[in-house]
C-alpha positions in Angstrom: 69.6 31.3 -24.0 66.8 32.9 -26.3 63.5 31.7 -25.3 62.5 30.3 -28.9 58.9 29.3 -27.9 57.3 33.0 -28.6 58.9 33.4 -32.1 58.1 30.0 -33.3 54.8 29.3 -36.1 54.3 25.5 -35.7 54.2 24.0 -39.3 53.2 21.3 -40.8 52.6 21.8 -44.8 53.4 18.6 -45.8 50.6 17.2 -48.4 49.6 13.9 -46.7 48.8 15.8 -43.7 45.6 14.6 -42.0 42.7 16.1 -39.6 44.3 14.1 -36.7 48.0 15.3 -37.8 46.3 19.0 -37.7 44.6 18.5 -34.2 48.5 17.3 -32.8 50.1 20.0 -34.0 47.7 22.5 -32.4 47.9 20.8 -29.3 51.4 20.9 -29.5 51.1 24.7 -30.0 49.1 25.1 -26.8 51.2 22.9 -24.6 54.9 24.7 -25.7 53.3 28.1 -26.1 54.1 28.9 -29.7 53.3 32.0 -31.2 51.0 30.3 -34.1 50.6 26.8 -36.2 50.9 27.1 -39.7 48.7 24.9 -42.0 46.9 24.6 -45.5 43.9 26.8 -46.4 41.8 23.2 -46.0 42.8 23.3 -42.3 42.1 26.4 -41.3 38.8 25.9 -39.8 40.1 23.0 -38.0 43.0 24.6 -36.5 41.0 27.7 -35.3 38.1 25.6 -33.8 40.9 23.3 -32.3 42.9 26.8 -31.0 39.7 28.5 -29.7 40.1 30.4 -26.5 44.0 30.1 -26.7 46.9 32.5 -28.0 47.9 30.7 -30.5 47.4 32.3 -33.8 46.6 30.7 -37.0 48.5 30.7 -40.4 47.9 29.6 -43.8 49.6 29.6 -47.3 48.8 31.5 -50.3 49.8 30.8 -53.7 52.1 28.0 -52.5 54.3 26.7 -52.7 55.0 27.9 -56.5 53.3 31.4 -56.7 52.8 31.4 -59.9 48.9 31.2 -59.6 46.7 34.5 -60.8 46.4 37.4 -58.5 42.6 37.3 -58.4 42.8 33.6 -57.4 45.5 34.5 -54.7 43.3 37.4 -53.4 40.1 34.9 -53.1 42.4 32.4 -51.4 43.4 34.9 -49.0 40.1 36.5 -48.2 38.5 33.1 -48.3 41.2 31.5 -45.3 40.5 35.2 -43.3 36.8 34.4 -43.7 37.4 30.8 -42.3 39.6 32.0 -39.2 43.3 33.0 -40.2 44.9 35.4 -38.4 47.8 35.7 -40.7 48.6 35.1 -44.3 52.0 34.0 -46.2 51.7 34.8 -49.9 54.4 33.3 -52.1 55.3 36.1 -54.2 55.5 35.6 -58.5 58.9 34.8 -58.5 58.9 34.8 -62.4 57.7 38.2 -62.5 60.1 39.3 -60.6 63.1 38.2 -62.1 61.9 38.8 -65.5 61.7 42.4 -63.9 57.7 43.0 -64.6 57.8 45.3 -61.6 54.2 46.5 -62.4 52.8 43.2 -61.9 54.6 42.6 -59.0 53.3 45.6 -57.2 49.9 45.4 -58.6 50.0 41.5 -56.9 51.4 42.8 -53.6 48.8 45.7 -53.2 45.8 43.0 -54.5 46.9 41.1 -51.6 47.2 43.6 -48.9 43.6 44.9 -49.8 42.2 41.4 -49.7 44.0 41.1 -46.2 43.0 44.0 -44.6 45.3 46.1 -42.1 43.5 44.4 -39.2 45.5 40.8 -40.6 49.2 40.1 -40.8 50.6 39.5 -44.3 53.7 38.0 -45.0 55.3 37.7 -48.3 57.3 34.7 -49.0 60.0 36.0 -51.8 62.0 32.2 -52.2 65.4 33.9 -51.6 67.2 30.2 -53.3 66.0 31.4 -56.3 67.0 35.0 -56.2 70.1 37.3 -56.6 70.8 39.7 -53.7 69.8 42.5 -56.0 66.4 40.6 -56.3 66.1 39.8 -52.7 66.7 43.4 -52.2 63.7 44.3 -54.6 61.6 42.1 -53.4 61.7 43.3 -49.8 61.4 46.9 -51.2 58.3 46.1 -53.2 56.8 45.0 -50.4 57.4 47.3 -48.0 55.9 49.7 -50.5 52.6 47.6 -50.9 52.1 47.6 -46.9 53.5 43.9 -46.1 53.9 43.4 -42.3 56.9 40.8 -42.9 59.2 39.5 -45.9 59.8 35.7 -45.6 62.7 33.8 -46.7 61.6 30.4 -48.5 58.5 27.9 -48.8 61.0 25.2 -48.0 59.9 23.5 -51.2 63.1 24.6 -53.4 64.9 21.2 -54.3 68.4 21.3 -52.6 67.9 25.0 -51.4 69.4 26.2 -48.4 66.2 28.1 -46.8 67.0 30.6 -44.5 70.5 31.9 -43.7 71.3 35.0 -41.3 72.7 36.6 -44.1 69.9 36.7 -45.8 67.7 37.7 -43.2 69.9 40.9 -42.4 70.0 41.9 -46.1 65.8 41.7 -45.9 65.8 43.8 -43.4 68.3 46.7 -44.5 66.4 46.8 -47.3 63.2 47.3 -45.6 64.3 49.1 -42.3 63.2 52.6 -43.9 59.8 51.3 -43.1 60.3 48.8 -40.5 59.2 45.4 -42.3 59.6 42.6 -40.0 61.4 39.1 -41.4 60.2 35.5 -40.6 63.1 33.1 -41.2 61.6 29.8 -42.5 63.4 26.7 -44.4 65.9 24.5 -43.1 65.5 25.6 -39.3 65.6 22.4 -37.4 67.8 22.8 -34.0 67.9 25.6 -31.9 70.8 26.7 -32.8 70.0 27.9 -36.3 66.8 29.2 -34.8 69.1 31.4 -32.5 71.0 32.6 -35.2 68.3 33.6 -37.3 67.1 35.6 -34.3 70.4 37.6 -33.4 70.3 38.2 -37.6 67.1 39.9 -36.8 64.4 37.6 -37.8 61.0 38.1 -35.7 59.8 34.7 -36.6 60.7 31.5 -37.2 59.1 28.9 -39.1 59.6 25.2 -38.5 58.4 21.9 -38.4 60.9 20.8 -36.0 59.9 23.0 -32.7 58.8 20.5 -30.7 61.7 18.3 -30.8 64.4 21.2 -30.2 62.3 22.7 -27.7 61.7 19.5 -25.6 65.5 19.4 -25.7 66.1 23.3 -24.2 63.2 22.1 -21.3 64.7 18.9 -20.8 68.4 20.6 -20.7 67.0 23.8 -18.1 66.0 20.6 -15.5 69.2 19.5 -15.0 
């Protein structure tokens, strides 16, 4: 059985999330030894303060969930989040630009965000696989790799009726960026330990989920029997 806890980004991106909810999320991440919490930009300062003197990292999202905001706005959002304590940035790619083959725009956006986040911070590019063909997934991953991103991420989890992460897409993304060693964060629809393990076996280095406490608690109970 894979030790999942170190892979997990304990996620709360619900629009109704309160400060109390974020503090609870952070305390759970500390208790279970998760890699990170993933929160909205407005909660970065609170999360960083709550996780002070721990190894749990703070991840936030940029251009979320549609990816359609202007490049300059995404760059400002990312830089502000880093200044306020974010360790990692998950940005949503401009999906419309990719699909209409406006590749100059896509590359410009990715390179701008890489500069805004600096090499000291982890940059993940959410490519929203549910909205892309296989060829577009490959293109998006190649562009993210070219721009110097650290990860490509499968999904926001906000696409209606979307599948979210699949082992097949994790493998496809890894193969697309393998030459320069880009990593994959699997996110979207991962609600059980078995689904998380499938993503890791397919090659994912991180798991984004809002269900982590539930399924890791079950693993702990099972291991004690």
